[in-house]
C-alpha positions as CSV (number, residue, x, y, z in Angstrom):
1,M,13.1,-5.4,-36.5
2,A,13.3,-8.9,-34.7
3,S,11.5,-11.8,-36.6
4,A,8.3,-12.8,-35.2
5,P,6.7,-16.1,-36.0
6,F,3.5,-14.1,-36.4
7,D,2.2,-10.1,-36.6
8,D,0.7,-9.5,-33.0
9,P,-0.4,-6.0,-33.4
10,T,-1.1,-5.6,-29.5
11,R,2.8,-6.2,-28.9
12,P,4.4,-2.8,-28.1
13,D,7.2,-1.4,-31.0
14,S,9.6,-0.7,-28.0
15,Y,9.5,-4.9,-27.2
16,D,10.9,-5.2,-31.2
17,D,13.6,-2.6,-30.3
18,V,14.4,-4.0,-27.3
19,E,14.0,-7.5,-28.3
20,H,16.4,-6.6,-31.8
21,L,19.0,-5.3,-29.5
22,E,19.3,-8.4,-27.1
23,R,19.4,-10.7,-30.0
24,G,22.3,-8.8,-31.2
25,R,24.0,-8.9,-28.1
26,T,23.6,-13.2,-27.0
27,D,21.9,-15.8,-28.5
28,A,19.1,-17.9,-28.0
29,H,17.0,-20.6,-29.9
30,E,13.8,-19.1,-30.7
31,V,11.4,-20.3,-27.6
32,S,14.2,-18.4,-25.4
33,W,13.0,-15.2,-26.8
34,A,9.2,-16.0,-26.7
35,L,9.5,-16.8,-23.2
36,R,11.1,-13.6,-22.7
37,D,8.9,-11.8,-24.7
38,L,5.9,-13.5,-22.7
39,N,7.7,-12.4,-19.7
40,R,7.8,-9.0,-20.4
41,A,4.1,-9.4,-21.3
42,T,3.5,-10.6,-17.8
43,A,5.3,-8.0,-16.4
44,D,3.3,-5.5,-17.9
45,V,0.2,-7.2,-16.8
46,E,1.0,-7.1,-13.1
47,R,2.0,-3.5,-13.4
48,A,-1.8,-3.0,-14.9
49,L,-3.3,-4.9,-12.1
50,A,-1.4,-3.2,-9.5
51,E,-2.2,0.2,-11.1
52,H,-5.9,-0.8,-11.5
53,M,-6.0,-1.9,-7.8
54,H,-5.0,1.8,-6.9
55,L,-1.4,-0.3,-5.7
56,R,2.5,0.4,-5.9
57,P,3.7,-2.4,-8.2
58,M,5.3,-3.6,-4.5
59,D,2.7,-3.9,-2.5
60,Y,0.8,-6.0,-5.4
61,D,4.3,-8.2,-5.0
62,A,3.9,-8.4,-1.6
63,I,0.5,-9.4,-2.2
64,G,1.1,-12.0,-4.2
65,H,4.1,-13.5,-1.9
66,L,1.2,-13.2,0.7
67,M,-1.4,-15.6,-1.3
68,E,1.5,-17.8,-2.3
69,S,2.0,-18.6,1.2
70,E,-1.7,-18.5,2.4
71,R,-1.0,-22.1,3.8
72,S,2.1,-20.7,6.2
73,P,1.8,-17.3,6.4
74,L,4.4,-15.1,6.5
75,G,5.6,-12.3,9.0
76,T,7.0,-8.7,8.5
77,L,10.0,-9.7,8.5
78,E,9.9,-12.5,6.1
79,L,8.1,-10.8,3.6
80,A,10.9,-7.9,4.0
81,A,13.1,-10.8,3.1
82,R,11.1,-11.7,-0.2
83,L,10.7,-8.4,-1.6
84,R,14.3,-7.6,-0.6
85,I,13.4,-4.3,1.3
86,S,14.3,-3.3,5.1
87,P,12.2,-4.3,7.7
88,G,11.0,-1.0,8.4
89,S,10.0,-0.6,4.6
90,A,8.2,-3.7,4.9
91,T,6.3,-2.4,8.4
92,E,5.8,0.8,6.2
93,L,3.8,-1.5,3.2
94,V,2.2,-3.8,5.3
95,D,0.7,-0.5,7.2
96,R,-0.5,0.6,3.6
97,L,-2.3,-2.3,2.7
98,E,-3.7,-2.9,5.9
99,R,-5.3,0.4,6.0
100,A,-6.4,-0.6,2.2
101,G,-8.0,-3.5,3.6
102,H,-6.0,-5.5,1.8
103,V,-4.1,-7.3,4.7
104,A,-4.7,-8.4,8.3
105,R,-2.3,-8.2,11.0
106,E,-3.4,-11.7,12.8
107,R,-1.1,-13.5,16.0
108,S,-0.4,-17.1,15.0
109,P,-2.9,-19.8,16.8
110,R,0.6,-22.0,17.5
111,D,2.9,-19.2,18.8
112,R,0.8,-15.9,20.3
113,R,3.8,-13.8,19.8
114,R,4.2,-14.0,16.6
115,V,2.2,-12.1,14.3
116,Q,1.4,-13.3,10.8
117,L,-0.1,-11.3,7.7
118,T,-2.9,-12.7,6.1
119,V,-4.9,-11.6,2.8
120,Q,-8.6,-10.2,3.0
121,P,-10.8,-12.4,0.5
122,Q,-11.4,-9.2,-1.3
123,A,-7.7,-8.2,-2.2
124,V,-7.8,-12.5,-3.1
125,D,-10.8,-11.5,-5.5
126,Q,-9.3,-8.4,-7.6
127,V,-6.4,-10.2,-8.1
128,I,-7.9,-13.3,-8.9
129,G,-10.3,-11.7,-10.9
130,G,-8.5,-9.7,-12.2
131,L,-6.6,-12.0,-14.0
132,S,-9.6,-14.8,-15.0
133,P,-10.2,-13.3,-18.2
134,L,-6.6,-13.3,-19.3
135,F,-6.6,-17.4,-17.7
136,R,-9.5,-17.7,-20.4
137,T,-7.8,-16.8,-22.8
138,L,-4.7,-18.2,-22.8
139,D,-7.2,-21.9,-21.8
140,D,-9.0,-20.8,-25.2
141,L,-4.8,-20.6,-26.9
142,A,-3.8,-24.1,-25.7
143,D,-7.3,-25.6,-26.9
144,E,-6.3,-24.8,-30.4
145,Y,-3.2,-27.4,-29.6
146,S,-3.3,-31.0,-29.1
147,E,-3.1,-32.7,-25.9
148,E,0.6,-34.1,-26.7
149,Q,1.5,-30.7,-27.8
150,Q,-0.1,-29.2,-24.5
151,Q,1.9,-31.6,-22.4
152,A,5.2,-30.5,-24.1
153,I,4.8,-26.9,-24.1
154,A,3.7,-27.0,-20.1
155,D,6.8,-29.1,-19.3
156,Y,8.9,-26.8,-20.9
157,L,7.4,-23.7,-19.0
158,R,7.4,-25.7,-15.4
159,R,11.2,-26.6,-16.3
160,A,11.8,-23.3,-17.5
161,A,10.7,-21.9,-14.4
162,A,12.5,-24.2,-12.3
163,H,16.2,-23.5,-14.2
164,T,14.8,-19.5,-13.7
165,R,14.7,-19.8,-10.3
166,T,17.5,-22.1,-10.0
167,F,19.3,-19.1,-11.9
168,M,18.1,-16.6,-9.3
169,A,19.5,-18.5,-6.1
170,G,22.4,-18.1,-7.8
171,L,22.0,-14.3,-7.9
172,D,21.1,-14.6,-4.4
173,A,24.6,-16.5,-3.4
174,D,26.3,-12.9,-5.1
175,N,27.0,-15.9,-8.1
176,L,26.6,-13.7,-11.0
177,P,27.6,-14.7,-14.4
178,S,30.2,-13.3,-16.3
């Protein structure tokens, strides 16, 4: 089994099995393995929240993209590109979300020919409300660290996110690592 710095009774045994296999395939710092574990747990939360909202995982992802783009609303084609699906599939997805009351199609106030997608307040409330208990728990965990330690952790996580996005952009450019 993979060594862990602490016992976590909520961590599925399958994670240990997967991590053990992965550790045999590549070297990485313990902090990178911990981040990988966090990424898996976060993906599980996202799937569970989607299920709780009676959404398909892709529909939940779409709501997330639309929430991230509230200041500059997306159209169906831009959403399709973000989700890496066809425009026709995106139209079906938006139709489903609109019927469920999660999304509205609205004419752009700047260009009346353009239709933009707006997440409805109840959908935002469901997502944020679903995540709020986790955020409170994570805030309590952060409070166990000194201000200096919190700054170091936040710096690492922000920089790791930036490097992950850069890596993803390379994959988008068909620049697969060898």
